[in-house]
N, C-alpha and C positions, 0 to 999 in steps of 0.2 A: 431023417436028418432035417428035412424042411420043417417038420413039426416041432423039433427041439428048438430050432432057430426062431420060429414064430412064438414060442413060449418064453424064450430067454430075452428077446428084444423088448417086449413090453415091461418085463421085470427090470431090466437094466435102465430103461428110460425112466421108470418110476423112481428108481434109486437116485437119479440125478435131478429130477424135476421136483419131487416132494420136499426135499430139504430146502430148496430155493424158495418154494412157495411158503414154507413155514417161517421164513425170515420176515420180521417186521421192517417197515421202512424206518430209516434213521435219518434225522435231520441234523445239520451242523449249524449251530448258532454261535458264530465267533469261535471261541476256544472250547465251547461246550457242545455236547451231543445230547440228543433226546430222541425217544421213540414215541413221544406224546404228540399227536397231530394238533391238538388244541393249542399247546404251548408253542409249537412250531409255527402255527398260523399267526398267533399274536406277535411273535418276535421276528416274523419274516425270515425264517430259517430256510436254508437250501437243502434239498434232498441229496443224500449221499448216494452216488451211483457207483457201480463196480463191485468191488470185493466186500467182504464182511468187515464190520468195525468192531473192535474189542476195546471197551473203555473200562479201565480199572479205577475205581474210586479211591482217591487219596484222602488223607486226613486234612481237614480244613483248619487253617490257623485260627487259633482262638483270638478274640479281640484283646486289645491291650488292657491288661488288668492293672489297676492302681493298687500297689502294695504299700502298706504303711511303712514308714521309715524304720529300719531296724534299730532296736533300742541298744544303746551302747552301755558298756560297763562304766559306771560313773567314776570308778577309781582309775581307769586307764585313759579315758577320753577317746577310746577307739570304738567304732561301731561294730557290732557283732555281725559277721557275715553268715548267711544261712547256707548250710550244706544241702546238696540235692537230696530229695527223699530217697530212702533206701541205703544211704551211705552210713557206714558205721560211725558211731560217736567216738571222739577222742577226748580224753580228759585234758585239762589245762596243763598239767605237768608234762604229759607225753608230748603235747603240741609244742611246749617251750623247748623240750629236748630236740624235737625235729627241727624247729626253727634255728636252734643253736648249731645243730649239725649242718644245716643248709648254709648258715652264715660262715662256718669255718671252711666248708668246701669252696664257697664263693671267694672268700678272702685268700685262700691258697691259690685259686685260679687267677685272681687279680694280681697277686705277687708274681706268678709265672708270666702273665701277660705283660706286666710292667717291666720285668727283667728282659723279656724278649724285645720289647719296644726300645729299651736302652741299647741293647745289642744291635738292633737294626739301625738305629740312629747313628751309632758309632761306625758301622760299616758304610752307611750312606754318606757320611762325612759332608753334610750340608749340600748334597747333590753332586759331589765330585769324589766318588770312591776311587780307590787305586785301581789301575788297569791290571788285568790278569792275562797272562800268557798271550793268546792269539789276539786279544783285544787291542794290543799295540799296533798290529797290522790291519785289523778290521774294526774301524770305528763304529760301525753299525752294531756289532755285537756288544760293544761297550754301552752304547745308547740303549739297547734293548735290556741289558742287565740293570742299568740305572732306572729305567721305567718299571721293571719288575720290583726293584727295591722300593721305589716310591709307592707302588700299589700295595706291597706287603706292609709298609708303614701305615698306610691309610686303613687297610683291613684290620691290622692289630689295634689301631687307635679306636676303630668302631667296636671291636671286641671289648676293649677296656671300658668304653662308655656303656655298653650293654651290661657288663658285669656290675658296674657301679649302679645302674638302674635297678638291677635285680636286688642288690644289697639294700637299696633305698626302699624297696617294697616290703622287706622283712620288718616285723615289728621291732621296736627298739629293745635293747638289752635291759634286763632287770625287771621285766614285767611277768 
């Protein structure tokens, strides 16, 4: 039994010691890590103590490239926008159809939002809507409802402005 313990103890010790001895020293230089002693000495880096360090290399951002201005179609006066590489090409007729469909959807949504705005303004009644049920006895409920109505009016107004912005981004009709 003692012989087995004497054989296992050195093997177990070697299993823990040799991997630690195989680790190179790692230095931290600000937000960068290196295992090159010469670089670490030049940059006055600090040795990392304790556990192992795993560094995963990320992609480096490329420098700002100057791209030539896109050439526009002289007939439309619009600059041609470049699609990302790998995206399918769409012919002009199909793109006009898509733009027309987007325009009709946005216009329908704008009409609904404007109708909702008119309804909200009618209910709001210039900040003095009619009291309902328990609001006659509890003025705070009335004030809370008026505040909610005012917030709904503001939200709907922002929605209308956003839809109009989106409509303005679409190319003009007839191109």
